[in-house]
SEROKE-774275 format. One record per residue (C-alpha): residue number from 1; residue in one letter; x, y, z. Coordinates in steps of 0.1 Angstrom, whole numbers, plus 5000, padded with zeros to 4 digits. Layout:
<nodes>
NODE,NUM,A,X,Y,Z
...
</nodes>
This chain:
<nodes>
NODE,1,X,5041,5032,4824
NODE,2,X,5024,5063,4812
NODE,3,X,5040,5085,4785
NODE,4,X,5043,5117,4807
NODE,5,X,5053,5109,4843
NODE,6,X,5041,5144,4853
NODE,7,X,5005,5133,4846
NODE,8,X,4990,5104,4865
NODE,9,X,4956,5087,4863
NODE,10,X,4939,5095,4896
NODE,11,X,4909,5076,4911
NODE,12,X,4906,5098,4941
NODE,13,X,4923,5119,4967
NODE,14,X,4911,5122,5003
NODE,15,X,4922,5131,5038
NODE,16,X,4912,5103,5063
NODE,17,X,4927,5079,5088
NODE,18,X,4950,5052,5078
NODE,19,X,4928,5022,5083
NODE,20,X,4953,4993,5084
NODE,21,X,4989,4983,5089
NODE,22,X,5015,4996,5114
NODE,23,X,5004,5032,5108
NODE,24,X,4967,5024,5114
NODE,25,X,4947,5052,5131
NODE,26,X,4970,5080,5120
NODE,27,X,4958,5110,5100
NODE,28,X,4969,5107,5063
NODE,29,X,4963,5121,5029
NODE,30,X,4957,5095,5002
NODE,31,X,4964,5096,4965
NODE,32,X,4948,5066,4948
NODE,33,X,4962,5060,4914
NODE,34,X,4944,5040,4887
NODE,35,X,4956,5010,4869
NODE,36,X,4962,4974,4881
NODE,37,X,4969,4942,4864
NODE,38,X,4975,4922,4895
NODE,39,X,4937,4916,4897
NODE,40,X,4932,4901,4932
NODE,41,X,4898,4884,4934
NODE,42,X,4891,4899,4968
NODE,43,X,4901,4935,4959
NODE,44,X,4878,4962,4973
NODE,45,X,4888,4988,4948
NODE,46,X,4883,4971,4915
NODE,47,X,4870,5003,4900
NODE,48,X,4906,5015,4901
NODE,49,X,4919,4988,4877
NODE,50,X,4913,5005,4843
NODE,51,X,4936,5035,4840
NODE,52,X,4917,5049,4810
NODE,53,X,4885,5053,4832
NODE,54,X,4901,5080,4854
NODE,55,X,4914,5115,4847
NODE,56,X,4951,5123,4842
NODE,57,X,4962,5149,4868
NODE,58,X,4994,5169,4871
NODE,59,X,5017,5160,4900
NODE,60,X,5019,5196,4911
NODE,61,X,4981,5197,4916
NODE,62,X,4983,5166,4938
NODE,63,X,5011,5182,4958
NODE,64,X,4989,5213,4963
NODE,65,X,4961,5191,4977
NODE,66,X,4986,5173,5000
NODE,67,X,4998,5207,5013
NODE,68,X,4962,5216,5022
NODE,69,X,4958,5183,5039
NODE,70,X,4990,5189,5059
NODE,71,X,4975,5222,5071
NODE,72,X,4944,5203,5081
NODE,73,X,4964,5178,5101
NODE,74,X,4975,5150,5078
NODE,75,X,5007,5134,5092
NODE,76,X,5018,5117,5060
NODE,77,X,5009,5111,5023
NODE,78,X,5000,5076,5011
NODE,79,X,5004,5067,4974
NODE,80,X,4982,5037,4968
NODE,81,X,4961,5022,4940
NODE,82,X,4954,5002,4920
NODE,83,X,4990,4993,4917
NODE,84,X,5009,5027,4919
NODE,85,X,5042,5013,4906
NODE,86,X,5026,5006,4872
NODE,87,X,5035,5043,4868
NODE,88,X,5068,5062,4871
NODE,89,X,5065,5080,4905
NODE,90,X,5096,5101,4903
NODE,91,X,5079,5133,4894
NODE,92,X,5051,5128,4919
NODE,93,X,5075,5123,4947
NODE,94,X,5096,5152,4936
NODE,95,X,5065,5174,4937
NODE,96,X,5054,5161,4971
NODE,97,X,5088,5165,4988
NODE,98,X,5085,5203,4994
NODE,99,X,5052,5197,5012
NODE,100,X,5072,5183,5041
NODE,101,X,5052,5152,5049
NODE,102,X,5066,5117,5049
NODE,103,X,5057,5099,5017
NODE,104,X,5044,5063,5021
NODE,105,X,5039,5038,4993
NODE,106,X,5014,5008,4992
NODE,107,X,5024,4983,4966
NODE,108,X,5022,4946,4956
NODE,109,X,5058,4949,4944
NODE,110,X,5054,4935,4909
NODE,111,X,5070,4964,4892
NODE,112,X,5103,4983,4894
NODE,113,X,5105,5008,4922
NODE,114,X,5104,5045,4912
NODE,115,X,5101,5075,4934
NODE,116,X,5116,5082,4968
NODE,117,X,5097,5070,4999
NODE,118,X,5100,5073,5036
NODE,119,X,5079,5041,5042
NODE,120,X,5071,5012,5018
NODE,121,X,5043,4989,5027
NODE,122,X,5046,4958,5006
NODE,123,X,5015,4936,5003
NODE,124,X,5027,4907,4981
NODE,125,X,5003,4884,4964
NODE,126,X,5006,4846,4959
NODE,127,X,4995,4847,4923
NODE,128,X,5019,4875,4914
NODE,129,X,5049,4874,4937
NODE,130,X,5069,4905,4942
NODE,131,X,5105,4912,4930
NODE,132,X,5133,4905,4954
NODE,133,X,5143,4942,4951
NODE,134,X,5110,4953,4966
NODE,135,X,5111,4926,4993
NODE,136,X,5145,4939,5005
NODE,137,X,5134,4975,5002
NODE,138,X,5102,4974,5021
NODE,139,X,5097,4987,5057
NODE,140,X,5064,4968,5063
NODE,141,X,5054,4934,5049
NODE,142,X,5016,4930,5051
NODE,143,X,5001,4897,5038
NODE,144,X,4964,4891,5033
NODE,145,X,4953,4857,5046
NODE,146,X,4923,4837,5035
NODE,147,X,4937,4801,5038
NODE,148,X,4967,4781,5050
NODE,149,X,4986,4785,5018
NODE,150,X,4985,4823,5023
NODE,151,X,5002,4818,5057
NODE,152,X,5029,4796,5041
NODE,153,X,5034,4823,5015
NODE,154,X,5037,4850,5042
NODE,155,X,5064,4831,5060
NODE,156,X,5084,4826,5028
NODE,157,X,5080,4863,5019
NODE,158,X,5092,4873,5054
NODE,159,X,5123,4851,5051
NODE,160,X,5131,4867,5017
NODE,161,X,5124,4903,5030
NODE,162,X,5147,4898,5060
NODE,163,X,5176,4893,5037
NODE,164,X,5175,4931,5032
NODE,165,X,5188,4958,5056
NODE,166,X,5154,4971,5066
NODE,167,X,5141,4941,5085
NODE,168,X,5105,4951,5079
NODE,169,X,5076,4950,5103
NODE,170,X,5057,4918,5097
NODE,171,X,5019,4919,5095
NODE,172,X,4991,4894,5088
NODE,173,X,4958,4908,5076
NODE,174,X,4927,4885,5075
NODE,175,X,4908,4887,5043
NODE,176,X,4876,4907,5045
NODE,177,X,4848,4885,5059
NODE,178,X,4871,4855,5059
NODE,179,X,4866,4835,5092
NODE,180,X,4892,4810,5082
NODE,181,X,4917,4838,5075
NODE,182,X,4909,4855,5108
NODE,183,X,4915,4823,5127
NODE,184,X,4947,4814,5109
NODE,185,X,4962,4849,5113
NODE,186,X,4952,4853,5150
NODE,187,X,4965,4819,5160
NODE,188,X,4998,4825,5141
NODE,189,X,5004,4859,5156
NODE,190,X,4996,4847,5191
NODE,191,X,5023,4820,5187
NODE,192,X,5049,4841,5168
NODE,193,X,5056,4874,5184
NODE,194,X,5076,4887,5155
NODE,195,X,5043,4891,5137
NODE,196,X,5015,4916,5143
NODE,197,X,4978,4915,5133
NODE,198,X,4965,4941,5108
NODE,199,X,4928,4949,5107
NODE,200,X,4909,4971,5082
NODE,201,X,4895,4994,5109
NODE,202,X,4883,5020,5084
NODE,203,X,4856,4995,5073
NODE,204,X,4844,4991,5109
NODE,205,X,4843,5029,5113
NODE,206,X,4827,5036,5080
NODE,207,X,4853,5060,5068
NODE,208,X,4873,5060,5035
</nodes>
C-alpha cells in the first residue's frame, strides 16, 4: 500500500479497445498502475512491476483523463496493472464515479479488495492463488492456460468462485504463443459450454 491513497504510481493511461475477456472489442479507457509482486514469468508488462520507476499521480487527474476519454467514446474505465490491488483504490474510485462510466478492475486477487467496481475480472495465478473473498466477488474468472495443470487450476477456481452470489463468466485464455495452451483451452471449451475462450485480440490488431 502507498502512504497517500490519493496518489498512485501510474505506468500509463490510454483510450483503446478492450483486447480480451468478455468485454473484448469495446471502447475503454485504461489506467495501468505500477507495482506487482505476483511476478508471472509470461507477463507482457514486466516494466510495470517496480512502483518506484513510475510517477505518482493524483486520482483527480486520472479522473479528468477518464472524462475526456468518455467524451471521445470510451464505454468504461479499466483499472489494471501491474497488480492494482497492491494499492488502496478507494480514492481513485471515488474520483472516477462522477465521470459516469462503469469502473472495471483487472486483478490476480492476492490482496484485499478496495474501491467500488461495476465489474471485477479475476485472473488467478497457480503460484499465487487468490483469496476466497475475491473469488466470490468476481464477475469474470479468466485463467491463462499453458499446460494441463493450469486447466485443473481453472476448474478448481471456478468451483470456488461459484460459491459466491455472482456466478462469474468463466473464461480460458491460451498463453501467448503457447500451442499447448491453445489446444487445451479450445478442446475444453468445446466440450464444456459453461466456459468461453478469451483471446488477446489487441496483439493481433497491433493496438495497445
